[in-house]
N, C-alpha and C positions, 0 to 999 in steps of 0.2 A: 074300120066298119066292126060295131060289136054284135057280136054272137050268141046267143043265149040257147043252150041249150034245158029245153023243156022236157028229157026224158027223166024219168026215175032213175035214181043214182045207181040203181042194179043194174041197172039196162045202159048206163054211159060206157062209151070206151075210155078206157083209159087214156092218159096223155102220156108221151112217150119225149123223152128229148130225142133232139134231133141228133145223127150221125156227126152232124158237122160242129155244133155243139160240143159232143162228146171230144171231139177231135181235137178242138180249140182249149179244151180244159187238160188233154192229157198233156197237149203240147207247151201249155203253160206251167201246169206241174213239172212237167221234166224241166224244163228252164229253172224254172223258179229253184228247185232240188239241185239240180245242175250249178248255180249260180252259187247257193248256200254251203254245197259241197268244195267248189272251187276257194269260195273265200278263204274255208274253213283251212283248207289244205296249203294255200299262201299263209294262210295267218300263222299256223303251227310251222309250217317248212321255214319261215322266213326268220319266225320266233326261235326255234332251232336254229337257225346258224348264225342268229345273232349270238346265242347264249354260248354257242361254241367258240365263236371269235372271241367275246369275252374271257370264257374258260384258256384259250390258248394264251390268249393276249396278259390273261393273270399268271399263266404258268411263266411264260415269257421273266415278266417282273420279279417274278421269285425268284428265278433261275440267274436272274442279273444282280438280285441284291447284294449277294456275298462280293461280285465285282466291284460293286458301288461302294460295299463300306473296305475295300480291300484298298482302293484307289482313295477315298477319303484319310486313311490310314496314312499311304504312301504322301499324299499330300502333308498332312502333318507332320511325319517324321522328316520331310524335304526342310520345313520351314526350322522344325530344330536344329536339323542339322546345319543351315545356314545360318542361325542364331550363333549355334557355337563355332561354325566355321568364323564368323566376323569376330567372336570373341577370342577366339586363337589367331587370328589376324591381327587386332588391337594390341593383345599381350606380346605377339613377334614384334610389332612395331616397336614398342617403347620398353620391350627387353635390356635390362643391364645385369650383368654376370656381376653381381657383387662379391663374388670371391676373389676375384681377377682382379676388382678395384680395390680390394682391402689388401692383395698383395704386393699392388704398387704401394698404395699410400705407405704400407710398411718398409718398403724399398726407399720412397723419395724423402721419409722421417729418418733412415737409418744412412743412409748412406751420402746424405748434405751435410750432415752432423761432421762428417770427418773432410768436408768441404770447405767449412766454416762460413755457410751460406747461413746456417742458421743452429740453435739447438734448439729442439722445440720434445714435448711431450704433450699428450692428447688427456684432458679430463674427461671428457664427455663427446661421446660418437654418436648421435640419436637420428636413426634414417627413420623418416614417414614418406612411403611410399604408394599413398593414395593418391590416384591420379586425378581424382574429383573434389580438390582441394587446395587451395592457393598455398597453403602451409608445405606442400610435399617436397620434399629434397633432406638435405644431411644439414642437422646443425652440428659444427663442430666448435670445441671449446677446447682449450687447454693452455699452457704457460712457455714463454721462451725464457730463456736464460737471459739475466741480465736487463737493463734498464731501457738497453736501445730498440727505437721500433722498426729497425732494419730485417732486423731475425723474423719478426712477424709478417712483413712485407713480401721476406724473400722468400718463406712459406707459401703462404699465401699466391703468391706467383706463380712457383714452382709446380701446385696445383692444380690452377688453372689453364698451364701453358703444357702441362703433361698428356699429350694425346691419348693416352691409354686411360688415364683416370678421368677425364672431362668427357670423355665419351658419353652419350646418351643425358647430361646434365644441361641443361642453357643458360645459366649464368651463377656468377659467384659473387653474394654481397661483398662491400666493400669489408675489410675487416674492423672491427673496434676493438679499442686496447686498453689495460691502464695497470701501473706500477701498483703490484700489494705491497705491503707494509713488510719491511726485512725480516728476517726471524733467524737469526744468527744460529739457532739449535737445528736449524736444515741447509743443506746443500743441495742448489744455490741458495745461499740467504737473499740474493734479490730477483727479482724475477718478473715479467711482465706478464700478467691475463691477457687472452685474446679469444674472441670469439667473430666467427662469421657462419653464413648458410650458403649452403651451396643447393641451389633450383633445378627439379627434375620437370619436366613437360605437365603441364598439365590440362585434362581432358576437358575442351570446347562443348558442350551438348548442343549450340546452334552449328558450330562447323565440322564436328565431329572427333575421333579418336584422337588423342595428344600425338604430337610430332616430335622425334627428338630434333637436335639441334647437330648441324655438321661439325664432324672432330676440327679442330683447330690443325691448322699446318703445323710441321715440327719443326720447332727453330733450330739452325745450325749451329 
């Protein structure tokens, strides 16, 4: 129903908001402010908690970085150690005591001259100890007294069968020899020049380090 107030404005009664409406507005305001406050509290509280966790994680990471660098350094040192150890094992596996061999060579050359098996002297003793080349070994050149090839053969056989001298070698090439022109101004005037190679083990990159040959059994 529509009501029309025909009284003058100064005589009209002021319209008031009902208490119920005021109560509803008050409750709505309280709920709205509470919701906003709660949302703000939760937002800042959760954000602060997350930020605190990030800072803690960052601090833990910074504390662990020196340990990580130390662990990396240990791994690198371990790799270097294993590399050096492998190299040492390869050297130890193919090591030859040259002083012992030279002493033995001197004994064979000197003692057998008195046994009439051979009379030789050496002109060249060239050693190539590189294990990564097929030429690894000892190149022996010298002279034998007289024109007979038996002295050269006996010398070659004595070196090949000596257990001390041949240890670490893998083979002896057959000796090549030829009689030199006689020279009456020299003693002996007639001699046979000889040469042969003594092979060292070479390293096969596919199969690993070089291996030494087993020593020949001593002859009785």
